[in-house]
N, C-alpha and C positions, 0 to 999 in steps of 0.2 A: 193635302200637301206633300207631295213624294221627298221633297229636299231636305234634308235633316242638318246643313250647314247655312247659316246665316251671318250675315255681316250687319252692323251698325244698329237695325230693331230686332228684337229677338220676336218670333211671331208663334204662333201656334203651329207644330209640327202637323197636326192634321188637326179635326175637330172641332175640340172647344178648350180652352184655356180662359181662369179669369187670375185668381190673386198671386202676386209674387212671394213665395216662402223659401224660408233658408238661406238667405242672400248672405254670402260669406266668402272672403279671399282665404283660401285654405290650401295649403302644401303647394303655391304656385298656379294655383286656379282660382279664377271667381265660380262658386257654383252659385246657380239660381233654380232653387226649385219654384214650382207650381202648381196651383190646383188644374187638375186635368181629369175630362171626363175622356176617354177613349173612346166609345162606340158611335158617337153622332156629335154634331155641331149645336150643341144645347147644354145645361147645367142637369147633372145628374150624382149620382154619386161618385165623389171624389177619390181622385188619386194624387199623387204629389210625380209629376213631369219632372224632369232632370236636364238642364243643359250646364256647359261651362265653357269658360272662354279664358285664354293668358293674358287679353289686354282690352277685355269690355268693347271691343269691335268684332271679333269675330268669335262666333258662337257655333256651338255643336251639339246638338239636341243627343242626350244617353240614354231614352227610353223612360222607363217607369222606376220610379225609385221607392216608393210606399206605396201599397194596397191594402184595401181590408183584410184583415187575417183574424184580426183578435175581439172578443166580445165587446171591449170597448170601443173601436173603430170598425165594426161588423159595417155599419153603414154608410161609410165616409172616414179618410185620413183627413182635415180639414186644415187650415192654416195656421202657422207656427213659423218659428224661429231655427237658425242653428248656432251652435257655440262650438269650440273646441278646448276638449277637457283633455290631458295630458296625451295627447298627439292624437285622439280620437273625435271625430265627428259625432256630435252629439245632436239629434234634429226634434225638437220638443215641437210638440201640435194638438189639436182638438181632433180627439176620435167620437165619432157621434154613433149611437144605437138608436134606431127607430123603435118605438114602443108600439106604433100600428103604420104598418106600410100600406099603401096604395095597392089593391090588387089587380089594379091594372097598368100602374106602372112601378115597379120594386122600385126604382131608383128614388122614389120620393117617400115623405109620411104625409099621411093623414092629418090637417087640423094641428100641426105642430105639435103634434106627440111623438117627442124624442128628449134624448138627455144625451150633455156634452161632456166628456171629462180633457183629462188633457195627461197624453202620453210620449214617450219618449221611444225613438230607435237610434241605434249607436251603429256607426260605421268603424271601419278600422282604418280606409283610406278613402272615404267620401265617394267612392265608384261601388264600391258592393254593399246590399243591403239583403238583408237575411230576415224578412218580414214574418218568418215562422219562429224564429228564436229570438232575435236582438231586439224585442218590443215590451214595453211594459206601461203599464198604467201609472203615474207619478202623482197624480191630483184627482181625487173622485167627484163626481158632480156636484157642483154646489148644494148643500140640504136646507140651507135657511134663506128665506125669500128676505131678510132682513140685508143680508150681506149681497145676494147677488141672485140672478136666475137659473135654476137646475137645466133647462133648457137653451137659452141666449148667453153663455158664457165661452166665450172663444180667441182663440188667435194669441197665444201666449207669445209675448216677445223676451226673451233673455238676455242678462247680461253679467258679465263678470263686475262687479263692484270691489269698495275697499275691505271689505271683509266677509266677502261670501257671494253668491250667487243671487240675483235678484229677478222677478217675472214680473211685467204686466199684461192682466188680462183686460180685455174687453167685457162688459156684461150690462144688465139693465136691472133697476129697483120697480119692480112691481110692472115692468113695461110701458114705464111712464117717462123714464129719464134716464140718460147713459149713464154709464161710471165708467172707472178702473178700478181693480182692483189690483193690490201691490203686495207680492209674497217675498219671501226671503228663503235661502236655503244653502247648506253647509255642503252639498254632494249632488245638488241635482235631483236627487231620487225623494227626500222628504221636503215639502215643500210648508210654510207657515205664513197665512195671511197677517198682515203687519199692520194695514193701513188701507183704506178708500176714499176714493176720489171723484168728484161730478159737480154739473154745474147747473143742471136745471132741465124742465122739460122743454123750454128754448133753444138747445141745445142738441135735440133730437132723442128719441126713447132709447137708442140703443146706439153703444160706441164699440163697434168693429175694429180689428187691426190697428190696436194701439201701437204707438213707436215712440220712448222717451230715448233723448239722445241728447250727449255733450257736444256744441260745434263751438269753433270759432266765434267768440262773439256774446254766449250764453248757451243757454240749454231751451230745447224746444219737445213739446208735446203733440204728434199727429195721433188723431182720431178722425176713423171714417163713420159719422154720424147719420144714422137712419132716421129718415123721416123727419127730416129739418123743416125747421115752420117757415114758411115766408119765402120758397124757392117757387119760381114760376116753371114751366115744362115738366116733363114728365121725369125725369129723376130727379128723385127728395133725398135721396142719400148722396152725402157729399163730404170728400175728406178736407177736414180742418187744422190749422196749424195754431197753436199758443205758445208762445216765450212763457218759459213755465221756470218755476224753482224748485229744486226737490234735495229734500236733506235725508240723507241715505239712513242716519241713525232711528230717525221716526218712523222713515218712511211715507214721510208728510210731503204733499204738493201742491204747490200754490199753482192756481191757474186764474188768469186773468179773465173779468167779461170779454175782452177784446180779441177777435179772433181773425184771420185770412186765411183765405181759402191754399188749397194745397195749388190749385191750377186756375185759370179764369176762362179755359175752355170747358170745364165742368165735365169733362170726359174721364178723368183720373180720376182711379180708386183705388184704395187698399195700398198706402206707398209702404214699403220697407226699405230701412236704411242696412248701412254696413259701413266697416272702414276699409278703403282700398289700400293697395300695397304702400302708397305714399302716408299711409296715414289720416289719409282726407275721409269726413263723412259725406258718404256719398247714397243717393236714393234713386230707387226705381218703384213705377206702380202700373197698373193692370189699366190698359186702354178698352174702355167699355165700347163694344161695337154694336150697332142694332141688326144687324144681317151679318150671313157669312159671306166669304170672299170667295171669288173662283172655285175649285174644287171641292169647297164645303169645309172650309177653317175658320174658325171665329175667335178673336181676343189675340192681344199682344201686349208689348210692355215698353213703356217711353225710353228715351235714351238716358243714360246715367248721368246725375245732377250733381253736383257737386253743393252740399248745403251750410250756410254759412249766416250770422246774423250781425246786423248793423243796427245801433238804437233801438234794439227790441224789434226790428223787420228783418224777417226771414227771408233768404236769397236761396233763387234755386239756378246755379250757374251749370251752364254744359260743359258737361267733362271734357277736360283737356286732351284728353286720349283721342275722344269722337273729332274734334275741333282739327287735332291733327291727321287723323285720316283722311278727313275730307277736307284735303289741302291743294290739291291738283287743279288749278285755274282752269275755267272752262268760258265760253262764252255766249251759249244758250243750254236751255235745260233738256234739250234734247240730245246735248252730247253726253250727258250724266250717265253712271253707272247704274245697272238696274235699282241699286238700293236707293237711289237718290242724291239729292244734293241740298249744302247750303249755301245759302244767300244772306250777304251783308249788307244792309242798306240804313239810312237815316232818312225819319218821316218828319217832316215840317208841317205846320197846320196848312191842313186842306187837301194834301197830299194822299195820294191813293194808289195800291199797286193790286195786280190780279194775278195771283200764284194758281195758275192752272183751273182756272173757275172759282175761287176763294177770295173775296175782295178783301183787304186790309186797309186801313184809313187812318190818321189822326184828327179828332176832333177835340178841339182845348188842348186839354195837358193829357188826353186819354187815348190810347189804341184801341180801336174796334174792328173785330172780325165777324165776315158773313159769308158761313159756308154753303146757301140755301142753293147755290147754283151744282152743288157737287155732294148732296147730301139726301138720303131719303127723306121723302116727306111726310109724315104721320102725326096724329095728333099729340100735342106736345113736346113734338122736337124740339131742340135746342139749335137754334139756328146762327143765331145772334150773340156773340161775346165781346166782351170789355174789361179792360184792367182800370182798378180806382186811379184817382189821380197820381200822376208820376212826378217823381222827384227832380225833375229838371231836365228836358230833352227826350228824346224818342230813338234811342238808338237799337235798331232789330236786327238778331241774328235769326234765320229761320233755317229749320232741319225739316226737309220736305221729301216725304215718302207716298208711293201710290197710295195710302191709306193711311197717312197722318200727317200733318204739318204743326210743327210745334216752333212757337216763337219765344222768345227769350227776348227780354224787353230790359235795356240797361243794365245788360250783364247780370240780367234774372231778378232785377227787382221784382217784377212781376212774368208769368210766364201765362200762355195761352196756347194750349193743344187740342188740337179739333181731328177727327176723324173725319175722314173723306172718302169720297167713292168714285171714280172714273175721274180721275184728276187731271187736267190736261198737260202738256208737255210744254210750258209754256210762260213766261212770268214779262207782265207789260206794266208799265210805270204810267202814271197819269199824275197831272197838275207840276211838270216840269222838275220831276223826279228823274235825275239821270244816272247818278252814279250808283251802281248796284253790282257788285262783287260777288261771282258764282263759283263755286267749290264743289268739285265729286273726290269719288275716293282716289287715294293717288297712285293703289296697286291693284 
């Protein structure tokens, strides 16, 4: 992909991207960094790519922000977050050092022989990064297996609390159950472990990319659970959401047994949140793709979503700036801008709609989506998606891109986001469904 400016959905500039990192509104720009392998459309030695936007709609890739340069991150700058301190942008991330390198492929380790530390890089303006000078290790690899894993402790999410800085890290206990490690610091440089939180093996053997947030209606914890039991299909790693309570003084986190999936299309992973310029908690996530597109890029991010809670249930609502951008009414998808369109409709019992070859319908009080006609078929491919029981009605707002269909059901009560390939430029209702409104980019 040669074009560096993109609208609505941020996609790989070329080659490979995965987790969103360092998502922050800073000095008039939304900054979204991301895991990036710049040498091919595959996973490898991680760098941080960098994109910026004024409005969450129009994005511009700015190149590589972080690359391996220190002993602690010599084999990759892995996931992390961003905060503002005294006007400067601080990136806190996981550095990886391989202890045994694959001699046939230096971009991967052998036998999981590597260690992970937490590092910080500082920028004066959010655009310029000196990888040789302005980096330091702020947290050494975990040494005590009763605390966590020396290898699998990663993805720091940092925030400013009432009496200092807080960090939540994903880890594992003996590679049997995922956990979150919670640290406190006065200066971002010296960190002290205060507490641990976990649930048990039935919630995955490792928790990646943790994110604790306060939102209207409550508090939430996001974790990307590896090896989640009971998941059918190829992808056993899934992003989970818990309503929680967190006490700053003790750093004790109460996590209930029940959770909901981040998204019921099962393609979204590694979510990260920030506050937008109006103070709303917003979220984006990595869209996992099974094969490259076009001239060899793979990986993109879902549209920003506003996170709120009602009666313990977490809602993910389409960001109003995306809706406002996609506001020019059209009669058919072939009239849409290259970035796609927004479709709005209600589904009654038995009604179906064909979105370019992807079937969506209502059965009982659940929404179903079948992408088997627009997705590669391979063993374990996840083709059919469904929401849990809806809380009355089935209002759908669909964001349709040539490689991603996002369904916002009942204003974010549930979402179903599905990767697609070779999506057709049509939308065909069935079962007396007639009232469909279509919108594309206004300018």
